[in-house]
All heavy atoms as TSV, in Angstrom:
chain	resi	resn	atom	element	x	y	z
A	1	MET	N	N	2.459	9.561	16.970
A	1	MET	CA	C	2.288	10.511	15.896
A	1	MET	C	C	0.802	10.690	15.634
A	1	MET	O	O	0.077	9.732	15.392
A	1	MET	CB	C	2.992	9.984	14.650
A	1	MET	CG	C	2.859	10.884	13.456
A	1	MET	SD	S	3.937	10.352	12.129
A	1	MET	CE	C	2.724	9.864	10.933
A	2	LYS	N	N	0.344	11.922	15.659
A	2	LYS	CA	C	-1.056	12.227	15.395
A	2	LYS	C	C	-1.235	12.406	13.898
A	2	LYS	O	O	-0.472	13.125	13.252
A	2	LYS	CB	C	-1.434	13.517	16.123
A	2	LYS	CG	C	-2.895	13.853	16.008
A	2	LYS	CD	C	-3.186	15.070	16.872
A	2	LYS	CE	C	-4.588	15.557	16.883
A	2	LYS	NZ	N	-5.536	15.173	15.956
A	3	THR	N	N	-2.222	11.726	13.348
A	3	THR	CA	C	-2.470	11.816	11.908
A	3	THR	C	C	-3.901	12.246	11.655
A	3	THR	O	O	-4.780	12.085	12.505
A	3	THR	CB	C	-2.215	10.466	11.214
A	3	THR	OG1	O	-3.032	9.473	11.814
A	3	THR	CG2	C	-0.754	10.061	11.326
A	4	CYS	N	N	-4.128	12.750	10.471
A	4	CYS	CA	C	-5.457	13.221	10.090
A	4	CYS	C	C	-6.258	12.077	9.454
A	4	CYS	O	O	-5.711	11.030	9.098
A	4	CYS	CB	C	-5.326	14.398	9.136
A	4	CYS	SG	S	-4.707	13.983	7.497
A	5	PRO	N	N	-7.562	12.272	9.282
A	5	PRO	CA	C	-8.402	11.240	8.665
A	5	PRO	C	C	-7.986	10.905	7.226
A	5	PRO	O	O	-8.101	9.763	6.787
A	5	PRO	CB	C	-9.803	11.836	8.698
A	5	PRO	CG	C	-9.772	12.852	9.777
A	5	PRO	CD	C	-8.366	13.371	9.815
A	6	ARG	N	N	-7.482	11.884	6.488
A	6	ARG	CA	C	-7.055	11.627	5.104
A	6	ARG	C	C	-5.859	10.673	5.085
A	6	ARG	O	O	-5.763	9.808	4.216
A	6	ARG	CB	C	-6.700	12.954	4.427
A	6	ARG	CG	C	-6.176	12.817	3.034
A	6	ARG	CD	C	-7.214	12.266	2.078
A	6	ARG	NE	N	-6.615	12.052	0.782
A	6	ARG	CZ	C	-6.830	10.989	0.031
A	6	ARG	NH1	N	-7.685	10.075	0.404
A	6	ARG	NH2	N	-6.230	10.849	-1.117
A	7	PHE	N	N	-4.937	10.825	6.020
A	7	PHE	CA	C	-3.785	9.928	6.122
A	7	PHE	C	C	-4.265	8.500	6.352
A	7	PHE	O	O	-3.792	7.567	5.696
A	7	PHE	CB	C	-2.877	10.377	7.273
A	7	PHE	CG	C	-1.666	9.507	7.472
A	7	PHE	CD1	C	-0.484	9.800	6.823
A	7	PHE	CD2	C	-1.700	8.406	8.318
A	7	PHE	CE1	C	0.651	9.018	7.011
A	7	PHE	CE2	C	-0.583	7.620	8.506
A	7	PHE	CZ	C	0.593	7.929	7.851
A	8	MET	N	N	-5.194	8.335	7.295
A	8	MET	CA	C	-5.691	6.993	7.593
A	8	MET	C	C	-6.423	6.391	6.403
A	8	MET	O	O	-6.284	5.202	6.112
A	8	MET	CB	C	-6.600	7.033	8.823
A	8	MET	CG	C	-5.866	7.419	10.101
A	8	MET	SD	S	-4.453	6.351	10.466
A	8	MET	CE	C	-5.283	4.821	10.796
A	9	ALA	N	N	-7.209	7.190	5.693
A	9	ALA	CA	C	-7.933	6.696	4.520
A	9	ALA	C	C	-6.961	6.276	3.421
A	9	ALA	O	O	-7.146	5.224	2.782
A	9	ALA	CB	C	-8.888	7.762	4.006
A	10	LEU	N	N	-5.931	7.079	3.208
A	10	LEU	CA	C	-4.928	6.760	2.197
A	10	LEU	C	C	-4.204	5.466	2.547
A	10	LEU	O	O	-4.017	4.588	1.696
A	10	LEU	CB	C	-3.932	7.920	2.098
A	10	LEU	CG	C	-2.905	7.913	0.991
A	10	LEU	CD1	C	-3.594	7.953	-0.362
A	10	LEU	CD2	C	-1.995	9.112	1.143
A	11	ARG	N	N	-3.841	5.323	3.818
A	11	ARG	CA	C	-3.149	4.118	4.274
A	11	ARG	C	C	-4.034	2.879	4.134
A	11	ARG	O	O	-3.582	1.828	3.671
A	11	ARG	CB	C	-2.730	4.306	5.719
A	11	ARG	CG	C	-1.959	3.152	6.269
A	11	ARG	CD	C	-1.506	3.444	7.663
A	11	ARG	NE	N	-0.854	2.282	8.212
A	11	ARG	CZ	C	-0.485	2.161	9.459
A	11	ARG	NH1	N	-0.675	3.144	10.298
A	11	ARG	NH2	N	0.089	1.077	9.885
A	12	GLN	N	N	-5.299	2.987	4.520
A	12	GLN	CA	C	-6.210	1.842	4.422
A	12	GLN	C	C	-6.426	1.424	2.976
A	12	GLN	O	O	-6.506	0.228	2.675
A	12	GLN	CB	C	-7.545	2.172	5.065
A	12	GLN	CG	C	-7.493	2.219	6.558
A	12	GLN	CD	C	-8.811	2.665	7.170
A	12	GLN	OE1	O	-9.721	3.098	6.472
A	12	GLN	NE2	N	-8.906	2.564	8.484
A	13	GLU	N	N	-6.496	2.388	2.067
A	13	GLU	CA	C	-6.671	2.078	0.653
A	13	GLU	C	C	-5.487	1.280	0.118
A	13	GLU	O	O	-5.660	0.262	-0.563
A	13	GLU	CB	C	-6.825	3.387	-0.124
A	13	GLU	CG	C	-7.072	3.201	-1.598
A	13	GLU	CD	C	-7.229	4.528	-2.306
A	13	GLU	OE1	O	-7.587	5.525	-1.653
A	13	GLU	OE2	O	-6.987	4.560	-3.521
A	14	TYR	N	N	-4.279	1.729	0.441
A	14	TYR	CA	C	-3.092	1.004	-0.008
A	14	TYR	C	C	-3.011	-0.375	0.647
A	14	TYR	O	O	-2.682	-1.368	-0.024
A	14	TYR	CB	C	-1.817	1.790	0.310
A	14	TYR	CG	C	-1.437	2.781	-0.766
A	14	TYR	CD1	C	-1.587	4.147	-0.569
A	14	TYR	CD2	C	-0.913	2.357	-1.976
A	14	TYR	CE1	C	-1.225	5.055	-1.551
A	14	TYR	CE2	C	-0.547	3.249	-2.958
A	14	TYR	CZ	C	-0.711	4.598	-2.741
A	14	TYR	OH	O	-0.349	5.482	-3.722
A	15	GLU	N	N	-3.288	-0.470	1.939
A	15	GLU	CA	C	-3.206	-1.765	2.616
A	15	GLU	C	C	-4.234	-2.752	2.076
A	15	GLU	O	O	-3.949	-3.945	1.972
A	15	GLU	CB	C	-3.377	-1.577	4.116
A	15	GLU	CG	C	-2.156	-0.957	4.764
A	15	GLU	CD	C	-2.311	-0.733	6.256
A	15	GLU	OE1	O	-3.446	-0.805	6.765
A	15	GLU	OE2	O	-1.285	-0.484	6.901
A	16	ARG	N	N	-5.403	-2.270	1.693
A	16	ARG	CA	C	-6.424	-3.144	1.107
A	16	ARG	C	C	-5.935	-3.684	-0.231
A	16	ARG	O	O	-6.044	-4.876	-0.521
A	16	ARG	CB	C	-7.731	-2.372	0.950
A	16	ARG	CG	C	-8.865	-3.199	0.432
A	16	ARG	CD	C	-10.218	-2.476	0.449
A	16	ARG	NE	N	-10.161	-1.066	0.120
A	16	ARG	CZ	C	-10.390	-0.076	0.990
A	16	ARG	NH1	N	-10.657	-0.338	2.246
A	16	ARG	NH2	N	-10.329	1.180	0.605
A	17	GLU	N	N	-5.354	-2.812	-1.062
A	17	GLU	CA	C	-4.839	-3.245	-2.361
A	17	GLU	C	C	-3.700	-4.254	-2.192
A	17	GLU	O	O	-3.650	-5.269	-2.892
A	17	GLU	CB	C	-4.349	-2.036	-3.155
A	17	GLU	CG	C	-3.866	-2.393	-4.537
A	17	GLU	CD	C	-3.446	-1.188	-5.346
A	17	GLU	OE1	O	-3.675	-0.046	-4.912
A	17	GLU	OE2	O	-2.865	-1.405	-6.420
A	18	ILE	N	N	-2.806	-4.004	-1.250
A	18	ILE	CA	C	-1.699	-4.924	-0.992
A	18	ILE	C	C	-2.240	-6.271	-0.513
A	18	ILE	O	O	-1.752	-7.328	-0.915
A	18	ILE	CB	C	-0.720	-4.311	0.023
A	18	ILE	CG1	C	0.009	-3.131	-0.610
A	18	ILE	CG2	C	0.283	-5.347	0.512
A	18	ILE	CD1	C	0.755	-2.258	0.377
A	19	GLY	N	N	-3.263	-6.249	0.326
A	19	GLY	CA	C	-3.874	-7.489	0.799
A	19	GLY	C	C	-4.485	-8.301	-0.337
A	19	GLY	O	O	-4.337	-9.533	-0.387
A	20	PHE	N	N	-5.168	-7.625	-1.261
A	20	PHE	CA	C	-5.745	-8.315	-2.418
A	20	PHE	C	C	-4.651	-8.960	-3.261
A	20	PHE	O	O	-4.780	-10.112	-3.690
A	20	PHE	CB	C	-6.543	-7.345	-3.292
A	20	PHE	CG	C	-7.833	-6.868	-2.685
A	20	PHE	CD1	C	-8.343	-5.627	-3.031
A	20	PHE	CD2	C	-8.553	-7.632	-1.782
A	20	PHE	CE1	C	-9.520	-5.161	-2.491
A	20	PHE	CE2	C	-9.742	-7.178	-1.234
A	20	PHE	CZ	C	-10.231	-5.942	-1.589
A	21	LEU	N	N	-3.581	-8.226	-3.494
A	21	LEU	CA	C	-2.495	-8.755	-4.315
A	21	LEU	C	C	-1.805	-9.934	-3.645
A	21	LEU	O	O	-1.486	-10.935	-4.306
A	21	LEU	CB	C	-1.486	-7.654	-4.612
A	21	LEU	CG	C	-1.987	-6.555	-5.549
A	21	LEU	CD1	C	-1.039	-5.366	-5.513
A	21	LEU	CD2	C	-2.151	-7.080	-6.949
A	22	ASN	N	N	-1.572	-9.844	-2.350
A	22	ASN	CA	C	-0.925	-10.948	-1.635
A	22	ASN	C	C	-1.814	-12.185	-1.599
A	22	ASN	O	O	-1.326	-13.308	-1.765
A	22	ASN	CB	C	-0.551	-10.522	-0.219
A	22	ASN	CG	C	0.678	-9.655	-0.196
A	22	ASN	OD1	O	1.522	-9.724	-1.082
A	22	ASN	ND2	N	0.785	-8.819	0.819
A	23	SER	N	N	-3.106	-12.008	-1.395
A	23	SER	CA	C	-3.993	-13.177	-1.366
A	23	SER	C	C	-4.092	-13.817	-2.746
A	23	SER	O	O	-4.150	-15.044	-2.862
A	23	SER	CB	C	-5.373	-12.807	-0.832
A	23	SER	OG	O	-6.033	-11.931	-1.710
A	24	HIS	N	N	-4.082	-13.009	-3.801
A	24	HIS	CA	C	-4.093	-13.557	-5.153
A	24	HIS	C	C	-2.814	-14.352	-5.400
A	24	HIS	O	O	-2.853	-15.438	-5.984
A	24	HIS	CB	C	-4.208	-12.435	-6.178
A	24	HIS	CG	C	-4.199	-12.917	-7.596
A	24	HIS	ND1	N	-3.042	-13.036	-8.319
A	24	HIS	CD2	C	-5.202	-13.332	-8.406
A	24	HIS	CE1	C	-3.331	-13.496	-9.528
A	24	HIS	NE2	N	-4.641	-13.681	-9.602
A	25	SER	N	N	-1.721	-13.826	-4.926
A	25	SER	CA	C	-0.441	-14.512	-5.094
A	25	SER	C	C	-0.431	-15.850	-4.365
A	25	SER	O	O	0.100	-16.838	-4.877
A	25	SER	CB	C	0.680	-13.616	-4.575
A	25	SER	OG	O	1.918	-14.236	-4.709
A	26	GLU	N	N	-1.008	-15.898	-3.181
A	26	GLU	CA	C	-1.064	-17.157	-2.422
A	26	GLU	C	C	-1.992	-18.176	-3.079
A	26	GLU	O	O	-1.685	-19.366	-3.113
A	26	GLU	CB	C	-1.523	-16.875	-1.001
A	26	GLU	CG	C	-0.494	-16.148	-0.164
A	26	GLU	CD	C	-1.030	-15.725	1.184
A	26	GLU	OE1	O	-2.171	-16.094	1.534
A	26	GLU	OE2	O	-0.308	-15.004	1.899
A	27	ARG	N	N	-3.117	-17.710	-3.603
A	27	ARG	CA	C	-4.074	-18.629	-4.237
A	27	ARG	C	C	-3.501	-19.274	-5.488
A	27	ARG	O	O	-3.804	-20.415	-5.800
A	27	ARG	CB	C	-5.360	-17.883	-4.619
A	27	ARG	CG	C	-6.345	-17.724	-3.516
A	27	ARG	CD	C	-7.711	-17.291	-4.035
A	27	ARG	NE	N	-7.656	-16.217	-5.009
A	27	ARG	CZ	C	-7.708	-14.917	-4.734
A	27	ARG	NH1	N	-7.790	-14.517	-3.487
A	27	ARG	NH2	N	-7.675	-14.026	-5.696
A	28	HIS	N	N	-2.697	-18.528	-6.225
A	28	HIS	CA	C	-2.175	-19.009	-7.504
A	28	HIS	C	C	-0.670	-19.264	-7.432
A	28	HIS	O	O	0.058	-18.976	-8.389
A	28	HIS	CB	C	-2.498	-17.996	-8.602
A	28	HIS	CG	C	-3.952	-17.752	-8.776
A	28	HIS	ND1	N	-4.786	-18.628	-9.410
A	28	HIS	CD2	C	-4.743	-16.733	-8.349
A	28	HIS	CE1	C	-6.020	-18.157	-9.395
A	28	HIS	NE2	N	-6.026	-17.000	-8.748
A	29	ALA	N	N	-0.229	-19.820	-6.328
A	29	ALA	CA	C	1.201	-20.046	-6.115
A	29	ALA	C	C	1.804	-20.888	-7.227
A	29	ALA	O	O	1.218	-21.864	-7.691
A	29	ALA	CB	C	1.418	-20.727	-4.774
A	30	GLY	N	N	2.984	-20.473	-7.680
A	30	GLY	CA	C	3.702	-21.215	-8.706
A	30	GLY	C	C	3.357	-20.821	-10.125
A	30	GLY	O	O	4.006	-21.287	-11.065
A	31	LYS	N	N	2.391	-19.977	-10.303
A	31	LYS	CA	C	1.990	-19.552	-11.647
A	31	LYS	C	C	2.572	-18.162	-11.925
A	31	LYS	O	O	2.892	-17.413	-11.008
A	31	LYS	CB	C	0.473	-19.503	-11.753
A	31	LYS	CG	C	-0.172	-20.863	-11.595
A	31	LYS	CD	C	-1.671	-20.777	-11.733
A	31	LYS	CE	C	-2.295	-22.145	-11.508
A	31	LYS	NZ	N	-3.744	-22.081	-11.527
A	32	PRO	N	N	2.685	-17.820	-13.192
A	32	PRO	CA	C	3.213	-16.494	-13.533
A	32	PRO	C	C	2.379	-15.344	-12.951
A	32	PRO	O	O	2.929	-14.316	-12.557
A	32	PRO	CB	C	3.182	-16.468	-15.055
A	32	PRO	CG	C	3.230	-17.893	-15.462
A	32	PRO	CD	C	2.505	-18.654	-14.386
A	33	ALA	N	N	1.072	-15.527	-12.882
A	33	ALA	CA	C	0.213	-14.477	-12.333
A	33	ALA	C	C	0.513	-14.233	-10.858
A	33	ALA	O	O	0.444	-13.093	-10.384
A	33	ALA	CB	C	-1.259	-14.854	-12.513
A	34	ALA	N	N	0.867	-15.281	-10.135
A	34	ALA	CA	C	1.194	-15.137	-8.715
A	34	ALA	C	C	2.486	-14.356	-8.538
A	34	ALA	O	O	2.581	-13.485	-7.668
A	34	ALA	CB	C	1.324	-16.515	-8.071
A	35	ARG	N	N	3.466	-14.656	-9.348
A	35	ARG	CA	C	4.736	-13.927	-9.253
A	35	ARG	C	C	4.541	-12.454	-9.605
A	35	ARG	O	O	5.119	-11.573	-8.967
A	35	ARG	CB	C	5.778	-14.569	-10.165
A	35	ARG	CG	C	6.257	-15.926	-9.646
A	35	ARG	CD	C	7.438	-16.437	-10.430
A	35	ARG	NE	N	7.129	-16.748	-11.820
A	35	ARG	CZ	C	6.621	-17.912	-12.234
A	35	ARG	NH1	N	6.369	-18.866	-11.368
A	35	ARG	NH2	N	6.374	-18.120	-13.509
A	36	CYS	N	N	3.719	-12.201	-10.597
A	36	CYS	CA	C	3.445	-10.830	-10.991
A	36	CYS	C	C	2.728	-10.083	-9.869
A	36	CYS	O	O	3.048	-8.929	-9.573
A	36	CYS	CB	C	2.600	-10.826	-12.264
A	36	CYS	SG	S	2.304	-9.192	-12.920
A	37	SER	N	N	1.755	-10.721	-9.231
A	37	SER	CA	C	1.025	-10.093	-8.135
A	37	SER	C	C	1.938	-9.817	-6.948
A	37	SER	O	O	1.834	-8.764	-6.314
A	37	SER	CB	C	-0.139	-10.976	-7.685
A	37	SER	OG	O	-1.152	-10.985	-8.651
A	38	ALA	N	N	2.823	-10.734	-6.655
A	38	ALA	CA	C	3.753	-10.534	-5.537
A	38	ALA	C	C	4.694	-9.360	-5.817
A	38	ALA	O	O	4.976	-8.546	-4.937
A	38	ALA	CB	C	4.556	-11.807	-5.290
A	39	LYS	N	N	5.157	-9.279	-7.046
A	39	LYS	CA	C	6.046	-8.177	-7.427
A	39	LYS	C	C	5.293	-6.847	-7.375
A	39	LYS	O	O	5.814	-5.838	-6.899
A	39	LYS	CB	C	6.588	-8.420	-8.833
A	39	LYS	CG	C	7.665	-7.440	-9.240
A	39	LYS	CD	C	8.148	-7.700	-10.662
A	39	LYS	CE	C	9.020	-8.926	-10.708
A	39	LYS	NZ	N	9.688	-9.106	-12.010
A	40	TYR	N	N	4.053	-6.845	-7.838
A	40	TYR	CA	C	3.249	-5.625	-7.823
A	40	TYR	C	C	2.917	-5.215	-6.385
A	40	TYR	O	O	2.879	-4.020	-6.079
A	40	TYR	CB	C	1.977	-5.831	-8.646
A	40	TYR	CG	C	1.211	-4.554	-8.879
A	40	TYR	CD1	C	1.748	-3.514	-9.619
A	40	TYR	CD2	C	-0.049	-4.381	-8.334
A	40	TYR	CE1	C	1.061	-2.343	-9.821
A	40	TYR	CE2	C	-0.760	-3.212	-8.525
A	40	TYR	CZ	C	-0.198	-2.198	-9.276
A	40	TYR	OH	O	-0.897	-1.035	-9.462
A	41	ALA	N	N	2.710	-6.183	-5.502
A	41	ALA	CA	C	2.450	-5.874	-4.092
A	41	ALA	C	C	3.664	-5.197	-3.461
A	41	ALA	O	O	3.522	-4.242	-2.694
A	41	ALA	CB	C	2.093	-7.143	-3.323
A	42	ALA	N	N	4.847	-5.662	-3.796
A	42	ALA	CA	C	6.063	-5.052	-3.254
A	42	ALA	C	C	6.226	-3.624	-3.753
A	42	ALA	O	O	6.592	-2.721	-2.983
A	42	ALA	CB	C	7.282	-5.885	-3.633
A	43	SER	N	N	5.935	-3.391	-5.021
A	43	SER	CA	C	6.056	-2.026	-5.540
A	43	SER	C	C	4.957	-1.131	-4.978
A	43	SER	O	O	5.172	0.069	-4.779
A	43	SER	CB	C	6.022	-2.015	-7.065
A	43	SER	OG	O	4.750	-2.371	-7.546
A	44	THR	N	N	3.802	-1.707	-4.674
A	44	THR	CA	C	2.713	-0.931	-4.068
A	44	THR	C	C	3.088	-0.502	-2.658
A	44	THR	O	O	2.750	0.601	-2.228
A	44	THR	CB	C	1.412	-1.749	-4.071
A	44	THR	OG1	O	1.098	-2.107	-5.416
A	44	THR	CG2	C	0.259	-0.952	-3.500
A	45	LYS	N	N	3.810	-1.353	-1.931
A	45	LYS	CA	C	4.286	-0.968	-0.597
A	45	LYS	C	C	5.211	0.236	-0.686
A	45	LYS	O	O	5.141	1.149	0.130
A	45	LYS	CB	C	5.021	-2.128	0.066
A	45	LYS	CG	C	4.118	-3.224	0.552
A	45	LYS	CD	C	4.931	-4.322	1.200
A	45	LYS	CE	C	4.061	-5.509	1.540
A	45	LYS	NZ	N	4.833	-6.598	2.142
A	46	ALA	N	N	6.081	0.248	-1.688
A	46	ALA	CA	C	6.996	1.378	-1.862
A	46	ALA	C	C	6.217	2.640	-2.243
A	46	ALA	O	O	6.517	3.734	-1.747
A	46	ALA	CB	C	8.031	1.052	-2.935
A	47	ARG	N	N	5.213	2.499	-3.113
A	47	ARG	CA	C	4.388	3.653	-3.473
A	47	ARG	C	C	3.622	4.175	-2.273
A	47	ARG	O	O	3.448	5.386	-2.110
A	47	ARG	CB	C	3.414	3.301	-4.595
A	47	ARG	CG	C	4.094	3.209	-5.954
A	47	ARG	CD	C	3.099	3.064	-7.082
A	47	ARG	NE	N	2.355	1.812	-6.935
A	47	ARG	CZ	C	1.034	1.717	-7.047
A	47	ARG	NH1	N	0.293	2.752	-7.293
A	47	ARG	NH2	N	0.439	0.544	-6.911
A	48	MET	N	N	3.150	3.278	-1.406
A	48	MET	CA	C	2.442	3.688	-0.198
A	48	MET	C	C	3.372	4.506	0.695
A	48	MET	O	O	2.976	5.554	1.220
A	48	MET	CB	C	1.918	2.481	0.575
A	48	MET	CG	C	1.221	2.856	1.873
A	48	MET	SD	S	0.557	1.484	2.812
A	48	MET	CE	C	2.032	0.749	3.459
A	49	ALA	N	N	4.591	4.041	0.865
A	49	ALA	CA	C	5.547	4.765	1.710
A	49	ALA	C	C	5.817	6.163	1.155
A	49	ALA	O	O	5.838	7.143	1.913
A	49	ALA	CB	C	6.852	3.977	1.805
A	50	ARG	N	N	5.988	6.265	-0.168
A	50	ARG	CA	C	6.217	7.578	-0.770
A	50	ARG	C	C	4.998	8.481	-0.616
A	50	ARG	O	O	5.124	9.670	-0.294
A	50	ARG	CB	C	6.555	7.434	-2.252
A	50	ARG	CG	C	7.979	7.048	-2.499
A	50	ARG	CD	C	8.371	7.231	-3.961
A	50	ARG	NE	N	7.520	6.513	-4.893
A	50	ARG	CZ	C	7.717	5.257	-5.309
A	50	ARG	NH1	N	8.758	4.591	-4.857
A	50	ARG	NH2	N	6.902	4.700	-6.163
A	51	ALA	N	N	3.808	7.930	-0.823
A	51	ALA	CA	C	2.590	8.730	-0.726
A	51	ALA	C	C	2.359	9.216	0.704
A	51	ALA	O	O	2.000	10.383	0.921
A	51	ALA	CB	C	1.387	7.912	-1.198
A	52	LEU	N	N	2.577	8.352	1.671
A	52	LEU	CA	C	2.356	8.748	3.066
A	52	LEU	C	C	3.412	9.742	3.532
A	52	LEU	O	O	3.102	10.679	4.275
A	52	LEU	CB	C	2.329	7.517	3.971
A	52	LEU	CG	C	1.144	6.571	3.749
A	52	LEU	CD1	C	1.253	5.369	4.673
A	52	LEU	CD2	C	-0.175	7.269	3.939
A	53	SER	N	N	4.648	9.563	3.098
A	53	SER	CA	C	5.696	10.520	3.455
A	53	SER	C	C	5.404	11.887	2.853
A	53	SER	O	O	5.570	12.917	3.512
A	53	SER	CB	C	7.057	10.039	2.956
A	53	SER	OG	O	7.424	8.876	3.630
A	54	GLY	N	N	4.965	11.880	1.620
A	54	GLY	CA	C	4.604	13.142	0.974
A	54	GLY	C	C	3.431	13.809	1.651
A	54	GLY	O	O	3.398	15.031	1.798
A	55	HIS	N	N	2.469	13.009	2.083
A	55	HIS	CA	C	1.315	13.564	2.778
A	55	HIS	C	C	1.728	14.220	4.086
A	55	HIS	O	O	1.300	15.333	4.386
A	55	HIS	CB	C	0.270	12.470	3.031
A	55	HIS	CG	C	-0.869	12.948	3.876
A	55	HIS	ND1	N	-1.949	13.599	3.345
A	55	HIS	CD2	C	-1.080	12.891	5.219
A	55	HIS	CE1	C	-2.776	13.921	4.328
A	55	HIS	NE2	N	-2.262	13.498	5.465
A	56	VAL	N	N	2.557	13.545	4.847
A	56	VAL	CA	C	3.012	14.083	6.133
A	56	VAL	C	C	3.789	15.387	5.904
A	56	VAL	O	O	3.671	16.328	6.694
A	56	VAL	CB	C	3.863	13.046	6.898
A	56	VAL	CG1	C	4.560	13.678	8.081
A	56	VAL	CG2	C	2.975	11.898	7.361
A	57	GLY	N	N	4.550	15.450	4.829
A	57	GLY	CA	C	5.310	16.648	4.535
A	57	GLY	C	C	4.436	17.839	4.153
A	57	GLY	O	O	4.790	18.987	4.421
A	58	ARG	N	N	3.296	17.575	3.543
A	58	ARG	CA	C	2.428	18.654	3.079
A	58	ARG	C	C	1.295	19.002	4.038
A	58	ARG	O	O	0.825	20.133	4.045
A	58	ARG	CB	C	1.800	18.270	1.734
A	58	ARG	CG	C	2.747	18.257	0.581
A	58	ARG	CD	C	2.005	18.043	-0.722
A	58	ARG	NE	N	1.162	16.866	-0.711
A	58	ARG	CZ	C	1.534	15.636	-1.063
A	58	ARG	NH1	N	2.781	15.425	-1.436
A	58	ARG	NH2	N	0.697	14.631	-1.037
A	59	CYS	N	N	0.847	18.053	4.810
A	59	CYS	CA	C	-0.342	18.239	5.659
A	59	CYS	C	C	0.021	18.995	6.943
A	59	CYS	O	O	0.879	18.556	7.706
A	59	CYS	CB	C	-0.940	16.873	6.008
A	59	CYS	SG	S	-2.423	16.963	7.019
A	60	PRO	N	N	-0.672	20.092	7.221
A	60	PRO	CA	C	-0.367	20.842	8.442
A	60	PRO	C	C	-0.793	20.094	9.702
A	60	PRO	O	O	-0.204	20.274	10.767
A	60	PRO	CB	C	-1.145	22.143	8.280
A	60	PRO	CG	C	-2.189	21.863	7.276
A	60	PRO	CD	C	-1.656	20.758	6.399
A	61	GLU	N	N	-1.794	19.240	9.592
A	61	GLU	CA	C	-2.281	18.494	10.759
A	61	GLU	C	C	-1.356	17.330	11.111
A	61	GLU	O	O	-1.139	17.034	12.280
A	61	GLU	CB	C	-3.693	17.982	10.493
A	61	GLU	CG	C	-4.382	17.389	11.686
A	61	GLU	CD	C	-5.818	16.989	11.391
A	61	GLU	OE1	O	-6.411	17.535	10.451
A	61	GLU	OE2	O	-6.321	16.104	12.100
A	62	CYS	N	N	-0.822	16.655	10.098
A	62	CYS	CA	C	0.045	15.496	10.332
A	62	CYS	C	C	1.486	15.910	10.616
A	62	CYS	O	O	2.181	15.250	11.384
A	62	CYS	CB	C	0.034	14.569	9.126
A	62	CYS	SG	S	-1.534	13.752	8.832
A	63	GLY	N	N	1.962	16.917	9.928
A	63	GLY	CA	C	3.365	17.300	10.018
A	63	GLY	C	C	3.593	18.193	11.146
A	63	GLY	O	O	4.351	18.316	11.974
């Protein structure tokens, strides 16, 4: 699948945020903040999927 630079930038931004949340969760394992970060990382993955799907649907270069 050929994608445009905006798609890649959007994906990298979400993956960076997910990485930060997962590493925070690992550092603070067993604490409420870790559970919250893990839950937020999972919801961020779902938001990333929706954002990228929407982008592919609207972008003439990607779609």
